[in-house]
N, C-alpha and C positions, 0 to 999 in steps of 0.2 A: 538831865534832872537827877537829883539825888535818889539812890535806890531806896533809902529809908522813907522818903515822901511817897514814892510809888506804892510800897508795901502798906503804908498807913492808909492811903486812899482805898486800896483794895479791901483791907480789913474793915474800914469804916462802912463801906458799901455792904459788906457781908453782914455786919452787925445790924445795920438799919433794916435790911431785908428780914433778918431773924426776928427783930422786935415787931415789925409790922405783921409778920406772919402769925406771931403768937397773940398779939393784942386785938386784932380786928376780927369781927364776926363775919359770917358768910352771907348776910342778907344783901339785897340789891344795892342799897346805899353804900354798904361796906365795899362791895365789889367795884362800884363806880369810883369810890375814893381810892381803892387799891389800884385800879387802872391808871388813875391820875398820878398816884405816887410812883408807880413803875415807869410811867412816861417821863417823870422828872428824873428818876434814877437813870433811865436809859439815856436821857439827854446829857446828864453829868458824865456817864460812862463814855459817851461818844466824845465829849469835850476832852476828857482825860486821855482818851486814845489819840486824839489829834495832837495834844500837847506832848505826849510821849513820842509820837512819830516825828514831830518837829525836832524834839531834843535829840532823838537818835540820828536824824539826818545831819544836824549840826555837828554832832560828835564824829560822824563818819567823815564829813567834810574836813574837820580839823585834823583827823588822823591821816587822811589822804594828803592834805596839804603838807603836813609834817614829814610824811614819808617821801614825798616828791622833793621837798626842800633838802632833806638830808642826803638823798641820792645825788641831787644836782651839785650841792656844795662839796660833797665827797669827791665827785668826779673832777670838779674844778681844782680842788686841792691836788689831786693826782696829776693833772695836766700841768699845773704850775710847777710842781716839783720836777716833772719830766723836763720841762723847759730849762729850769735851773741846772739840772743834771747835764744837759747838753752843753751848757756854758762851762761847767766844770770839766767835761771831757775835752772841750776846745782848749781850755787852759792846760790840760794834761798833754796835749800835743806840743804846745810851746815848751813845757817843762822838759819833755823828751828831746826836743830839738836843741835846747840850750844846755843840756847836760854836758859835763866834761867830755871831750872827744874820746877819752879812753873807755867811756861807758857805752855798751852796745845800745843801739836805737831799738825802740819797740815798734815805731812806725817806719816803714821803708821810705815812704814819700810823705813828708810832712805837709806839703801844700795840698796834696790830694786829700789827706786825712782831715785837714782844716775845712776844706770845701765840703766834704761829705757830712761832717758834724754840723757845720753851719746850715746845711740843707735840712737836717733833722731839727735844728733849733728853730728855723723859720716855720717849719711845719707844726711843731708843738706850740709855738707862739700864736699861730693862726687858729689852732684849736682852742686856745685860751680866749682869743677874741670872740669866737662863736659861743663858747660855753658861758663866759662871764655875762654876755648880753642876755642870755636866758635866765641865768641866776639872778641878775638884777631885776628882771621882770617879776620875780617872786617876792620881792621886798616891798614893804610899805614905803610911803613917802618919807616917814620919819627914819626908817631903817636905812634908806638910801643915803642919808646924811652921815651915818656911822660907817657905811661901807667904804673902805679905803681903796681896795684893789680893783678899780675899774681897769679897762684895757689900757687907757692912756697912762695911768699911774704905773701899772706893772711894766708896760713897754719902756717907760722912762728909766725905771730902776734897773731893769735887766740890761738895757743898752749902756747904762753908766758902768756896769760891771764889765761888759764886753770891751768897751773903750779903755777901761782901766788896764785890762790884760794886754791889749795890743800896744797901748801907749808905753806901758812899763817895759815891754820887751823890745819894741822898735825904737823908742826915743830916749830911754834911760839906761844908765849903767851903774854898776857897783851898788853903793848904799842907797842911792835914789831909787834904783830898780827894786831893791829889797823892801824899802818903805812903801813903794807903790803896790807891791804884791801883798804886803801885810794888809793894806787898806782893802784890796780886792777880796782877800779872805774874810775880813771883817764884814764887808758889804754883803757877801754871799750868806754868811751866817745870820746877819741881821734881817736880811730879806726872808730867809726861810722861817725864822722864828716869828717875825711880825706878820707875815702872810698867813701862816698856820693859825696864829692867834685870832686874826681878824676873820678868816673864813669860818673857823669852827665856832665862833661866836654866833653866827647866823644859822648854821646847819642844825643846831640843837633846838631852835625855837619852834 
């Protein structure tokens, strides 16, 4: 409820009380009328109290819902970016492996490094699966239609990038590989930007 309305109601009750106190005599009929008036005033006061309490409860619920949603979508954003970061690290192992032979390797065992990073990738992707399920439960039916990054959609996008990396290095050479990796880089950037834009649209509501 608007604070101005609350203050107006309180002031109006005070003025009514002052007018009644000044204008009424103290005989029995006046006292009887006064009791009735105060009974009405008390009833109005009780009603206003109930309205204010309901308004305060609704405000608290909205604030709690907003805080919970913000926290949930912020965490989902973090987990998604961690998963994408694992894909970028996986790509980094390929880059290191396919550098010119004269360049010292960063990873001693590329197969082991790929396996370890893929383990982290699967773990972060599973975290996204769990977190996005809870995040979607906070959305209305109308908002569900606007929400793009369900687990299935995110899973498809991230695996397209992974496949692009492995296909480019294992099956392509020269200019074809170069063009394949340019697409991988573009897909990673587009996924980051689009995902952030979509998730942040809901966390601020």
